[in-house]
A tleap script that builds the chain and sets N, CA, C and O, in Angstrom:
source leaprc.protein.ff14SB
mol = sequence {
  NMET HIE LEU VAL TYR PRO ALA VAL LEU ALA
  ALA LEU LEU PHE CYS THR GLY LEU TYR GLY
  VAL LEU ALA ARG ARG ASN ALA ILE LEU VAL
  LEU MET SER VAL GLU LEU MET LEU ASN ALA
  VAL ASN LEU ASN LEU VAL ALA PHE ASP VAL
  TRP LEU SER ARG THR ALA GLU ASP LYS LEU
  HIE SER GLY GLN ALA LEU THR LEU PHE THR
  ILE ALA ILE ALA ALA ALA GLU ILE GLY ILE
  GLY LEU ALA ILE VAL LEU ALA VAL HIE ARG
  ALA ARG GLY THR SER ASP ILE ASP LYS LEU
  ARG ASP THR ALA GLU GLY HIE GLU MET ASP
  GLY PRO ASP SER ASP PRO ALA GLY SER ASP
  GLY PRO GLU PRO PRO ALA ALA GLU LYS ALA
  GLU ALA THR CALA
}
set mol.1.N position { -71.853 65.352 151.789 }
set mol.1.CA position { -71.183 64.329 152.548 }
set mol.1.C position { -72.077 63.941 153.720 }
set mol.1.O position { -72.739 64.788 154.319 }
set mol.2.N position { -72.084 62.684 154.028 }
set mol.2.CA position { -72.897 62.182 155.136 }
set mol.2.C position { -72.245 62.523 156.469 }
set mol.2.O position { -71.037 62.748 156.545 }
set mol.3.N position { -73.050 62.558 157.499 }
set mol.3.CA position { -72.554 62.859 158.843 }
set mol.3.C position { -71.764 61.693 159.423 }
set mol.3.O position { -70.968 61.877 160.343 }
set mol.4.N position { -71.980 60.492 158.887 }
set mol.4.CA position { -71.349 59.300 159.446 }
set mol.4.C position { -69.831 59.322 159.263 }
set mol.4.O position { -69.104 58.904 160.163 }
set mol.5.N position { -69.346 59.793 158.136 }
set mol.5.CA position { -67.903 59.758 157.854 }
set mol.5.C position { -67.083 60.560 158.855 }
set mol.5.O position { -66.147 60.009 159.435 }
set mol.6.N position { -67.388 61.834 159.086 }
set mol.6.CA position { -66.597 62.545 160.097 }
set mol.6.C position { -66.827 62.019 161.517 }
set mol.6.O position { -65.928 62.087 162.354 }
set mol.7.N position { -68.013 61.502 161.790 }
set mol.7.CA position { -68.287 60.967 163.134 }
set mol.7.C position { -67.454 59.715 163.397 }
set mol.7.O position { -66.915 59.545 164.490 }
set mol.8.N position { -67.348 58.840 162.398 }
set mol.8.CA position { -66.537 57.628 162.554 }
set mol.8.C position { -65.056 57.995 162.662 }
set mol.8.O position { -64.337 57.439 163.493 }
set mol.9.N position { -64.603 58.928 161.826 }
set mol.9.CA position { -63.211 59.366 161.898 }
set mol.9.C position { -62.909 59.995 163.256 }
set mol.9.O position { -61.841 59.757 163.820 }
set mol.10.N position { -63.821 60.781 163.779 }
set mol.10.CA position { -63.628 61.393 165.092 }
set mol.10.C position { -63.603 60.331 166.189 }
set mol.10.O position { -62.824 60.440 167.135 }
set mol.11.N position { -64.440 59.313 166.072 }
set mol.11.CA position { -64.434 58.228 167.059 }
set mol.11.C position { -63.114 57.468 167.022 }
set mol.11.O position { -62.575 57.111 168.069 }
set mol.12.N position { -62.589 57.218 165.822 }
set mol.12.CA position { -61.295 56.539 165.705 }
set mol.12.C position { -60.169 57.391 166.283 }
set mol.12.O position { -59.300 56.880 166.990 }
set mol.13.N position { -60.183 58.685 165.983 }
set mol.13.CA position { -59.168 59.587 166.545 }
set mol.13.C position { -59.251 59.626 168.077 }
set mol.13.O position { -58.229 59.592 168.763 }
set mol.14.N position { -60.456 59.696 168.593 }
set mol.14.CA position { -60.633 59.766 170.038 }
set mol.14.C position { -60.169 58.476 170.704 }
set mol.14.O position { -59.517 58.518 171.747 }
set mol.15.N position { -60.499 57.327 170.109 }
set mol.15.CA position { -60.070 56.050 170.679 }
set mol.15.C position { -58.557 55.894 170.621 }
set mol.15.O position { -57.953 55.342 171.541 }
set mol.16.N position { -57.941 56.378 169.545 }
set mol.16.CA position { -56.486 56.334 169.450 }
set mol.16.C position { -55.854 57.219 170.528 }
set mol.16.O position { -54.873 56.822 171.157 }
set mol.17.N position { -56.400 58.394 170.740 }
set mol.17.CA position { -55.898 59.277 171.796 }
set mol.17.C position { -56.097 58.693 173.180 }
set mol.17.O position { -55.222 58.808 174.038 }
set mol.18.N position { -57.256 58.061 173.404 }
set mol.18.CA position { -57.521 57.445 174.699 }
set mol.18.C position { -56.559 56.300 174.970 }
set mol.18.O position { -56.080 56.143 176.093 }
set mol.19.N position { -56.272 55.498 173.946 }
set mol.19.CA position { -55.289 54.430 174.086 }
set mol.19.C position { -53.916 55.014 174.411 }
set mol.19.O position { -53.194 54.474 175.249 }
set mol.20.N position { -53.559 56.103 173.760 }
set mol.20.CA position { -52.272 56.735 174.026 }
set mol.20.C position { -52.161 57.266 175.439 }
set mol.20.O position { -51.097 57.173 176.052 }
set mol.21.N position { -53.244 57.822 175.968 }
set mol.21.CA position { -53.221 58.337 177.339 }
set mol.21.C position { -53.101 57.200 178.337 }
set mol.21.O position { -52.385 57.317 179.332 }
set mol.22.N position { -53.800 56.095 178.079 }
set mol.22.CA position { -53.809 54.995 179.039 }
set mol.22.C position { -52.575 54.101 178.945 }
set mol.22.O position { -52.166 53.523 179.952 }
set mol.23.N position { -51.972 53.972 177.763 }
set mol.23.CA position { -50.897 53.004 177.574 }
set mol.23.C position { -49.509 53.606 177.590 }
set mol.23.O position { -48.550 52.901 177.905 }
set mol.24.N position { -49.362 54.868 177.266 }
set mol.24.CA position { -48.032 55.456 177.156 }
set mol.24.C position { -47.500 55.865 178.520 }
set mol.24.O position { -48.260 56.194 179.430 }
set mol.25.N position { -46.190 55.839 178.641 }
set mol.25.CA position { -45.534 56.233 179.888 }
set mol.25.C position { -44.740 57.521 179.756 }
set mol.25.O position { -44.353 58.111 180.765 }
set mol.26.N position { -44.493 57.966 178.541 }
set mol.26.CA position { -43.756 59.205 178.322 }
set mol.26.C position { -44.746 60.373 178.391 }
set mol.26.O position { -45.806 60.331 177.767 }
set mol.27.N position { -44.399 61.400 179.142 }
set mol.27.CA position { -45.321 62.515 179.368 }
set mol.27.C position { -45.606 63.279 178.077 }
set mol.27.O position { -46.722 63.766 177.894 }
set mol.28.N position { -44.637 63.397 177.185 }
set mol.28.CA position { -44.861 64.117 175.936 }
set mol.28.C position { -45.825 63.348 175.042 }
set mol.28.O position { -46.668 63.957 174.384 }
set mol.29.N position { -45.717 62.030 175.006 }
set mol.29.CA position { -46.649 61.232 174.215 }
set mol.29.C position { -48.063 61.287 174.793 }
set mol.29.O position { -49.043 61.223 174.050 }
set mol.30.N position { -48.167 61.403 176.101 }
set mol.30.CA position { -49.492 61.561 176.723 }
set mol.30.C position { -50.104 62.890 176.316 }
set mol.30.O position { -51.299 62.959 176.028 }
set mol.31.N position { -49.299 63.952 176.288 }
set mol.31.CA position { -49.804 65.255 175.840 }
set mol.31.C position { -50.239 65.210 174.372 }
set mol.31.O position { -51.245 65.815 174.003 }
set mol.32.N position { -49.488 64.498 173.545 }
set mol.32.CA position { -49.879 64.365 172.136 }
set mol.32.C position { -51.183 63.591 172.005 }
set mol.32.O position { -51.996 63.887 171.130 }
set mol.33.N position { -51.386 62.609 172.862 }
set mol.33.CA position { -52.633 61.843 172.826 }
set mol.33.C position { -53.821 62.691 173.265 }
set mol.33.O position { -54.919 62.546 172.727 }
set mol.34.N position { -53.612 63.561 174.222 }
set mol.34.CA position { -54.676 64.489 174.635 }
set mol.34.C position { -55.028 65.415 173.484 }
set mol.34.O position { -56.199 65.730 173.273 }
set mol.35.N position { -54.019 65.852 172.739 }
set mol.35.CA position { -54.278 66.696 171.563 }
set mol.35.C position { -55.099 65.940 170.517 }
set mol.35.O position { -55.989 66.523 169.897 }
set mol.36.N position { -54.817 64.665 170.314 }
set mol.36.CA position { -55.630 63.865 169.384 }
set mol.36.C position { -57.088 63.816 169.832 }
set mol.36.O position { -58.001 63.925 169.013 }
set mol.37.N position { -57.295 63.653 171.114 }
set mol.37.CA position { -58.660 63.604 171.629 }
set mol.37.C position { -59.361 64.948 171.435 }
set mol.37.O position { -60.536 64.982 171.072 }
set mol.38.N position { -58.660 66.042 171.671 }
set mol.38.CA position { -59.262 67.364 171.460 }
set mol.38.C position { -59.581 67.609 169.982 }
set mol.38.O position { -60.600 68.221 169.660 }
set mol.39.N position { -58.716 67.134 169.087 }
set mol.39.CA position { -58.983 67.286 167.657 }
set mol.39.C position { -60.177 66.452 167.217 }
set mol.39.O position { -60.911 66.857 166.315 }
set mol.40.N position { -60.384 65.301 167.833 }
set mol.40.CA position { -61.568 64.503 167.531 }
set mol.40.C position { -62.841 65.244 167.949 }
set mol.40.O position { -63.845 65.224 167.237 }
set mol.41.N position { -62.786 65.887 169.094 }
set mol.41.CA position { -63.936 66.684 169.544 }
set mol.41.C position { -64.177 67.854 168.600 }
set mol.41.O position { -65.324 68.169 168.280 }
set mol.42.N position { -63.096 68.505 168.150 }
set mol.42.CA position { -63.236 69.618 167.209 }
set mol.42.C position { -63.867 69.160 165.902 }
set mol.42.O position { -64.707 69.859 165.336 }
set mol.43.N position { -63.469 67.998 165.427 }
set mol.43.CA position { -64.049 67.466 164.192 }
set mol.43.C position { -65.537 67.211 164.359 }
set mol.43.O position { -66.322 67.500 163.456 }
set mol.44.N position { -65.929 66.675 165.500 }
set mol.44.CA position { -67.355 66.468 165.764 }
set mol.44.C position { -68.109 67.786 165.854 }
set mol.44.O position { -69.225 67.893 165.346 }
set mol.45.N position { -67.519 68.784 166.490 }
set mol.45.CA position { -68.182 70.084 166.606 }
set mol.45.C position { -68.456 70.697 165.236 }
set mol.45.O position { -69.551 71.198 164.982 }
set mol.46.N position { -67.459 70.657 164.359 }
set mol.46.CA position { -67.631 71.253 163.033 }
set mol.46.C position { -68.612 70.429 162.200 }
set mol.46.O position { -69.459 70.994 161.508 }
set mol.47.N position { -68.507 69.105 162.259 }
set mol.47.CA position { -69.402 68.255 161.463 }
set mol.47.C position { -70.853 68.429 161.885 }
set mol.47.O position { -71.733 68.561 161.035 }
set mol.48.N position { -71.109 68.431 163.173 }
set mol.48.CA position { -72.488 68.586 163.619 }
set mol.48.C position { -72.994 70.009 163.413 }
set mol.48.O position { -74.191 70.215 163.213 }
set mol.49.N position { -72.103 70.985 163.459 }
set mol.49.CA position { -72.515 72.360 163.176 }
set mol.49.C position { -72.960 72.497 161.723 }
set mol.49.O position { -73.978 73.129 161.440 }
set mol.50.N position { -72.204 71.908 160.806 }
set mol.50.CA position { -72.588 71.963 159.388 }
set mol.50.C position { -73.897 71.220 159.173 }
set mol.50.O position { -74.769 71.691 158.443 }
set mol.51.N position { -74.037 70.057 159.808 }
set mol.51.CA position { -75.266 69.259 159.648 }
set mol.51.C position { -76.476 70.002 160.220 }
set mol.51.O position { -77.542 70.011 159.605 }
set mol.52.N position { -76.319 70.620 161.380 }
set mol.52.CA position { -77.449 71.340 161.978 }
set mol.52.C position { -77.771 72.616 161.218 }
set mol.52.O position { -78.935 73.008 161.139 }
set mol.53.N position { -76.760 73.271 160.657 }
set mol.53.CA position { -77.044 74.501 159.928 }
set mol.53.C position { -77.771 74.204 158.617 }
set mol.53.O position { -78.538 75.040 158.139 }
set mol.54.N position { -77.545 73.032 158.031 }
set mol.54.CA position { -78.275 72.661 156.814 }
set mol.54.C position { -79.720 72.308 157.110 }
set mol.54.O position { -80.609 72.611 156.315 }
set mol.55.N position { -79.962 71.669 158.248 }
set mol.55.CA position { -81.332 71.249 158.559 }
set mol.55.C position { -82.161 72.387 159.142 }
set mol.55.O position { -83.363 72.458 158.887 }
set mol.56.N position { -81.556 73.267 159.909 }
set mol.56.CA position { -82.320 74.319 160.590 }
set mol.56.C position { -82.252 75.653 159.871 }
set mol.56.O position { -82.888 76.611 160.310 }
set mol.57.N position { -81.506 75.749 158.788 }
set mol.57.CA position { -81.332 77.002 158.063 }
set mol.57.C position { -80.823 78.091 158.995 }
set mol.57.O position { -81.214 79.253 158.884 }
set mol.58.N position { -79.955 77.706 159.909 }
set mol.58.CA position { -79.402 78.640 160.881 }
set mol.58.C position { -77.996 79.025 160.451 }
set mol.58.O position { -77.213 78.163 160.052 }
set mol.59.N position { -77.673 80.284 160.527 }
set mol.59.CA position { -76.359 80.769 160.095 }
set mol.59.C position { -75.498 81.191 161.285 }
set mol.59.O position { -74.578 81.993 161.123 }
set mol.60.N position { -75.777 80.671 162.460 }
set mol.60.CA position { -75.046 81.091 163.651 }
set mol.60.C position { -73.644 80.484 163.715 }
set mol.60.O position { -72.706 81.169 164.124 }
set mol.61.N position { -73.479 79.242 163.331 }
set mol.61.CA position { -72.201 78.522 163.337 }
set mol.61.C position { -71.553 78.525 164.715 }
set mol.61.O position { -70.373 78.844 164.853 }
set mol.62.N position { -72.324 78.171 165.724 }
set mol.62.CA position { -71.779 78.148 167.083 }
set mol.62.C position { -70.794 77.005 167.275 }
set mol.62.O position { -69.894 77.118 168.107 }
set mol.63.N position { -70.930 75.918 166.540 }
set mol.63.CA position { -69.975 74.816 166.648 }
set mol.63.C position { -68.595 75.206 166.162 }
set mol.63.O position { -67.588 74.798 166.741 }
set mol.64.N position { -68.544 75.996 165.100 }
set mol.64.CA position { -67.251 76.438 164.588 }
set mol.64.C position { -66.610 77.464 165.522 }
set mol.64.O position { -65.389 77.478 165.682 }
set mol.65.N position { -67.408 78.308 166.129 }
set mol.65.CA position { -66.875 79.269 167.098 }
set mol.65.C position { -66.339 78.537 168.328 }
set mol.65.O position { -65.291 78.898 168.863 }
set mol.66.N position { -67.055 77.519 168.771 }
set mol.66.CA position { -66.591 76.722 169.906 }
set mol.66.C position { -65.315 75.958 169.562 }
set mol.66.O position { -64.463 75.746 170.426 }
set mol.67.N position { -65.182 75.547 168.303 }
set mol.67.CA position { -63.969 74.872 167.854 }
set mol.67.C position { -62.765 75.811 167.929 }
set mol.67.O position { -61.687 75.393 168.351 }
set mol.68.N position { -62.930 77.052 167.532 }
set mol.68.CA position { -61.838 78.017 167.642 }
set mol.68.C position { -61.435 78.237 169.103 }
set mol.68.O position { -60.251 78.363 169.416 }
set mol.69.N position { -62.422 78.280 169.980 }
set mol.69.CA position { -62.139 78.414 171.401 }
set mol.69.C position { -61.380 77.188 171.914 }
set mol.69.O position { -60.442 77.326 172.699 }
set mol.70.N position { -61.775 76.010 171.482 }
set mol.70.CA position { -61.105 74.780 171.895 }
set mol.70.C position { -59.671 74.720 171.379 }
set mol.70.O position { -58.783 74.231 172.079 }
set mol.71.N position { -59.437 75.206 170.174 }
set mol.71.CA position { -58.080 75.237 169.620 }
set mol.71.C position { -57.198 76.177 170.446 }
set mol.71.O position { -56.034 75.868 170.702 }
set mol.72.N position { -57.741 77.311 170.858 }
set mol.72.CA position { -56.974 78.246 171.682 }
set mol.72.C position { -56.651 77.626 173.046 }
set mol.72.O position { -55.536 77.780 173.546 }
set mol.73.N position { -57.603 76.938 173.639 }
set mol.73.CA position { -57.370 76.274 174.924 }
set mol.73.C position { -56.340 75.167 174.764 }
set mol.73.O position { -55.488 74.984 175.634 }
set mol.74.N position { -56.406 74.420 173.654 }
set mol.74.CA position { -55.443 73.337 173.417 }
set mol.74.C position { -54.035 73.888 173.233 }
set mol.74.O position { -53.069 73.274 173.687 }
set mol.75.N position { -53.906 75.019 172.584 }
set mol.75.CA position { -52.582 75.630 172.408 }
set mol.75.C position { -52.007 76.073 173.751 }
set mol.75.O position { -50.819 75.882 174.012 }
set mol.76.N position { -52.832 76.653 174.588 }
set mol.76.CA position { -52.367 77.045 175.918 }
set mol.76.C position { -52.022 75.824 176.755 }
set mol.76.O position { -51.044 75.836 177.502 }
set mol.77.N position { -52.812 74.785 176.633 }
set mol.77.CA position { -52.569 73.550 177.392 }
set mol.77.C position { -51.255 72.904 176.996 }
set mol.77.O position { -50.505 72.441 177.856 }
set mol.78.N position { -50.970 72.869 175.701 }
set mol.78.CA position { -49.735 72.222 175.265 }
set mol.78.C position { -48.525 73.070 175.649 }
set mol.78.O position { -47.468 72.522 175.961 }
set mol.79.N position { -48.657 74.383 175.632 }
set mol.79.CA position { -47.555 75.248 176.060 }
set mol.79.C position { -47.228 75.083 177.530 }
set mol.79.O position { -46.062 74.944 177.899 }
set mol.80.N position { -48.240 75.098 178.364 }
set mol.80.CA position { -48.030 74.940 179.801 }
set mol.80.C position { -47.595 73.507 180.119 }
set mol.80.O position { -46.734 73.288 180.972 }
set mol.81.N position { -48.192 72.540 179.430 }
set mol.81.CA position { -47.834 71.137 179.662 }
set mol.81.C position { -46.383 70.855 179.310 }
set mol.81.O position { -45.686 70.171 180.060 }
set mol.82.N position { -45.922 71.368 178.186 }
set mol.82.CA position { -44.526 71.159 177.805 }
set mol.82.C position { -43.568 71.867 178.760 }
set mol.82.O position { -42.485 71.357 179.048 }
set mol.83.N position { -43.962 73.032 179.247 }
set mol.83.CA position { -43.124 73.726 180.228 }
set mol.83.C position { -43.005 72.918 181.515 }
set mol.83.O position { -41.925 72.838 182.100 }
set mol.84.N position { -44.093 72.329 181.953 }
set mol.84.CA position { -44.061 71.504 183.167 }
set mol.84.C position { -43.216 70.255 182.936 }
set mol.84.O position { -42.422 69.880 183.798 }
set mol.85.N position { -43.379 69.609 181.784 }
set mol.85.CA position { -42.602 68.401 181.489 }
set mol.85.C position { -41.111 68.721 181.431 }
set mol.85.O position { -40.297 67.958 181.952 }
set mol.86.N position { -40.746 69.830 180.810 }
set mol.86.CA position { -39.332 70.208 180.752 }
set mol.86.C position { -38.773 70.536 182.134 }
set mol.86.O position { -37.632 70.185 182.436 }
set mol.87.N position { -39.551 71.195 182.966 }
set mol.87.CA position { -39.092 71.501 184.318 }
set mol.87.C position { -38.914 70.229 185.145 }
set mol.87.O position { -37.945 70.105 185.895 }
set mol.88.N position { -39.839 69.290 185.010 }
set mol.88.CA position { -39.718 68.021 185.739 }
set mol.88.C position { -38.545 67.215 185.202 }
set mol.88.O position { -37.836 66.570 185.974 }
set mol.89.N position { -38.331 67.242 183.886 }
set mol.89.CA position { -37.211 66.501 183.310 }
set mol.89.C position { -35.873 67.079 183.773 }
set mol.89.O position { -34.929 66.330 184.024 }
set mol.90.N position { -35.791 68.382 183.885 }
set mol.90.CA position { -34.554 68.995 184.378 }
set mol.90.C position { -34.320 68.672 185.850 }
set mol.90.O position { -33.183 68.458 186.270 }
set mol.91.N position { -35.394 68.637 186.629 }
set mol.91.CA position { -35.247 68.405 188.061 }
set mol.91.C position { -34.994 66.934 188.387 }
set mol.91.O position { -34.184 66.629 189.262 }
set mol.92.N position { -35.667 66.031 187.704 }
set mol.92.CA position { -35.598 64.619 188.054 }
set mol.92.C position { -34.829 63.760 187.066 }
set mol.92.O position { -34.444 62.639 187.396 }
set mol.93.N position { -34.595 64.269 185.845 }
set mol.93.CA position { -33.832 63.518 184.865 }
set mol.93.C position { -34.626 62.537 184.050 }
set mol.93.O position { -34.039 61.787 183.269 }
set mol.94.N position { -35.937 62.503 184.193 }
set mol.94.CA position { -36.763 61.594 183.406 }
set mol.94.C position { -38.137 62.206 183.183 }
set mol.94.O position { -38.606 63.024 183.974 }
set mol.95.N position { -38.768 61.798 182.101 }
set mol.95.CA position { -40.151 62.207 181.863 }
set mol.95.C position { -41.073 60.995 181.859 }
set mol.95.O position { -42.209 61.075 181.393 }
set mol.96.N position { -40.582 59.876 182.377 }
set mol.96.CA position { -41.373 58.659 182.486 }
set mol.96.C position { -42.380 58.822 183.619 }
set mol.96.O position { -42.000 59.101 184.756 }
set mol.97.N position { -43.648 58.650 183.313 }
set mol.97.CA position { -44.705 58.917 184.290 }
set mol.97.C position { -44.649 57.937 185.455 }
set mol.97.O position { -44.946 58.315 186.588 }
set mol.98.N position { -44.273 56.681 185.198 }
set mol.98.CA position { -44.224 55.692 186.273 }
set mol.98.C position { -43.128 55.989 187.289 }
set mol.98.O position { -43.262 55.650 188.464 }
set mol.99.N position { -42.050 56.616 186.846 }
set mol.99.CA position { -40.936 56.884 187.755 }
set mol.99.C position { -41.108 58.176 188.543 }
set mol.99.O position { -40.358 58.439 189.483 }
set mol.100.N position { -42.085 58.971 188.165 }
set mol.100.CA position { -42.323 60.226 188.875 }
set mol.100.C position { -43.344 59.988 189.984 }
set mol.100.O position { -44.394 59.386 189.760 }
set mol.101.N position { -43.023 60.462 191.161 }
set mol.101.CA position { -43.944 60.340 192.283 }
set mol.101.C position { -44.169 61.706 192.888 }
set mol.101.O position { -43.378 62.629 192.691 }
set mol.102.N position { -45.242 61.821 193.616 }
set mol.102.CA position { -45.489 63.070 194.344 }
set mol.102.C position { -44.440 63.229 195.432 }
set mol.102.O position { -43.951 62.250 195.997 }
set mol.103.N position { -44.114 64.454 195.706 }
set mol.103.CA position { -43.216 64.725 196.820 }
set mol.103.C position { -44.019 65.059 198.067 }
set mol.103.O position { -43.574 65.814 198.932 }
set mol.104.N position { -45.199 64.487 198.138 }
set mol.104.CA position { -46.067 64.722 199.284 }
set mol.104.C position { -45.488 64.017 200.510 }
set mol.104.O position { -44.514 63.270 200.409 }
set mol.105.N position { -46.096 64.261 201.653 }
set mol.105.CA position { -45.629 63.682 202.898 }
set mol.105.C position { -45.661 62.162 202.809 }
set mol.105.O position { -46.635 61.579 202.333 }
set mol.106.N position { -44.614 61.542 203.260 }
set mol.106.CA position { -44.546 60.084 203.243 }
set mol.106.C position { -43.787 59.526 202.058 }
set mol.106.O position { -43.493 58.330 202.035 }
set mol.107.N position { -43.460 60.338 201.082 }
set mol.107.CA position { -42.702 59.882 199.924 }
set mol.107.C position { -41.316 60.502 199.960 }
set mol.107.O position { -41.155 61.694 200.222 }
set mol.108.N position { -40.310 59.659 199.688 }
set mol.108.CA position { -38.960 60.168 199.567 }
set mol.108.C position { -38.607 60.271 198.104 }
set mol.108.O position { -39.059 59.466 197.290 }
set mol.109.N position { -37.800 61.261 197.766 }
set mol.109.CA position { -37.364 61.407 196.377 }
set mol.109.C position { -36.203 60.462 196.118 }
set mol.109.O position { -35.295 60.348 196.941 }
set mol.110.N position { -36.230 59.786 194.979 }
set mol.110.CA position { -35.122 58.954 194.569 }
set mol.110.C position { -34.183 59.799 193.746 }
set mol.110.O position { -34.423 60.020 192.558 }
set mol.111.N position { -33.152 60.261 194.341 }
set mol.111.CA position { -32.219 61.123 193.639 }
set mol.111.C position { -30.833 60.987 194.221 }
set mol.111.O position { -30.611 60.179 195.122 }
set mol.112.N position { -29.900 61.767 193.715 }
set mol.112.CA position { -28.529 61.651 194.205 }
set mol.112.C position { -28.368 62.121 195.640 }
set mol.112.O position { -27.398 61.732 196.291 }
set mol.113.N position { -29.268 62.936 196.162 }
set mol.113.CA position { -29.155 63.440 197.521 }
set mol.113.C position { -29.811 62.535 198.549 }
set mol.113.O position { -29.623 62.736 199.749 }
set mol.114.N position { -30.576 61.543 198.112 }
set mol.114.CA position { -31.258 60.682 199.065 }
set mol.114.C position { -30.272 59.681 199.642 }
set mol.114.O position { -29.345 59.242 198.960 }
set mol.115.N position { -30.479 59.322 200.908 }
set mol.115.CA position { -29.580 58.424 201.614 }
set mol.115.C position { -30.157 57.018 201.565 }
set mol.115.O position { -31.158 56.758 202.232 }
set mol.116.N position { -29.564 56.090 200.797 }
set mol.116.CA position { -30.128 54.754 200.686 }
set mol.116.C position { -29.997 53.945 201.959 }
set mol.116.O position { -30.783 53.021 202.170 }
set mol.117.N position { -29.012 54.260 202.837 }
set mol.117.CA position { -28.807 53.493 204.063 }
set mol.117.C position { -29.876 53.808 205.096 }
set mol.117.O position { -30.138 52.999 205.986 }
set mol.118.N position { -30.484 54.957 204.989 }
set mol.118.CA position { -31.560 55.315 205.909 }
set mol.118.C position { -31.059 55.855 207.229 }
set mol.118.O position { -31.765 55.718 208.228 }
set mol.119.N position { -29.876 56.465 207.300 }
set mol.119.CA position { -29.368 57.026 208.541 }
set mol.119.C position { -30.214 58.233 208.939 }
set mol.119.O position { -30.868 58.861 208.107 }
set mol.120.N position { -30.182 58.537 210.232 }
set mol.120.CA position { -31.050 59.587 210.746 }
set mol.120.C position { -30.546 60.992 210.455 }
set mol.120.O position { -31.349 61.915 210.321 }
set mol.121.N position { -29.261 61.169 210.356 }
set mol.121.CA position { -28.752 62.515 210.165 }
set mol.121.C position { -27.621 62.540 209.158 }
set mol.121.O position { -27.313 61.532 208.521 }
set mol.122.N position { -27.006 63.707 209.023 }
set mol.122.CA position { -25.892 63.806 208.086 }
set mol.122.C position { -24.684 63.040 208.609 }
set mol.122.O position { -24.520 62.856 209.815 }
set mol.123.N position { -23.855 62.603 207.693 }
set mol.123.CA position { -22.679 61.842 208.051 }
set mol.123.C position { -21.640 62.778 208.668 }
set mol.123.O position { -21.434 63.880 208.159 }
set mol.124.N position { -20.971 62.359 209.769 }
set mol.124.CA position { -19.984 63.244 210.399 }
set mol.124.C position { -18.753 63.396 209.514 }
set mol.124.O position { -18.473 62.538 208.678 }
set mol.125.N position { -18.026 64.484 209.700 }
set mol.125.CA position { -16.810 64.692 208.909 }
set mol.125.C position { -15.784 63.596 209.173 }
set mol.125.O position { -15.893 62.858 210.152 }
set mol.126.N position { -14.773 63.494 208.283 }
set mol.126.CA position { -13.774 62.437 208.365 }
set mol.126.C position { -12.955 62.525 209.640 }
set mol.126.O position { -12.567 61.487 210.177 }
set mol.127.N position { -12.675 63.721 210.148 }
set mol.127.CA position { -11.876 63.879 211.378 }
set mol.127.C position { -12.619 63.278 212.578 }
set mol.127.O position { -11.998 62.653 213.436 }
set mol.128.N position { -13.927 63.461 212.642 }
set mol.128.CA position { -14.699 62.895 213.742 }
set mol.128.C position { -14.765 61.384 213.639 }
set mol.128.O position { -14.811 60.701 214.662 }
set mol.129.N position { -14.772 60.846 212.425 }
set mol.129.CA position { -14.763 59.393 212.240 }
set mol.129.C position { -13.464 58.797 212.749 }
set mol.129.O position { -13.455 57.746 213.390 }
set mol.130.N position { -12.352 59.491 212.452 }
set mol.130.CA position { -11.046 58.993 212.867 }
set mol.130.C position { -10.944 58.994 214.395 }
set mol.130.O position { -10.373 58.070 214.974 }
set mol.131.N position { -11.490 60.017 215.052 }
set mol.131.CA position { -11.456 60.072 216.522 }
set mol.131.C position { -12.322 58.991 217.133 }
set mol.131.O position { -11.987 58.434 218.178 }
set mol.132.N position { -13.439 58.692 216.479 }
set mol.132.CA position { -14.343 57.682 217.019 }
set mol.132.C position { -13.752 56.289 216.910 }
set mol.132.O position { -14.009 55.447 217.770 }
set mol.133.N position { -12.969 56.023 215.876 }
set mol.133.CA position { -12.396 54.702 215.705 }
set mol.133.C position { -11.113 54.532 216.501 }
set mol.133.O position { -10.685 53.395 216.705 }
set mol.134.N position { -10.479 55.600 216.959 }
set mol.134.CA position { -9.206 55.488 217.670 }
set mol.134.C position { -9.363 55.243 219.129 }
set mol.134.O position { -8.368 55.128 219.846 }
savepdb mol mol.pdb
quit
């Protein structure tokens, strides 16, 4: 088999994954697109390892060993990534990337506890309101 076939397939897989990362808004679909990109790299590693081992008469197969390492890293990445996505979905109620913001200084969380009126403190109890209006 020629080297061109797996290289073109890997390029198509990588471009599809890159499009998914750039265009999708759902965090799970972004993780799936990253997996597509990693699989494209794995395909290139194995294809070039086979091609180099035929030309150099080398039996080291370092590309295949690196592919196994990449698969292990991808499995850990998807496990941790899904755990983070589930935790964020439980906390915020959405996994849409555009609706999620950092909770860094200067950003307010849009949630049921946020005060849309922008008052400075907590609202006084009803008894104090009645005394103030009387």
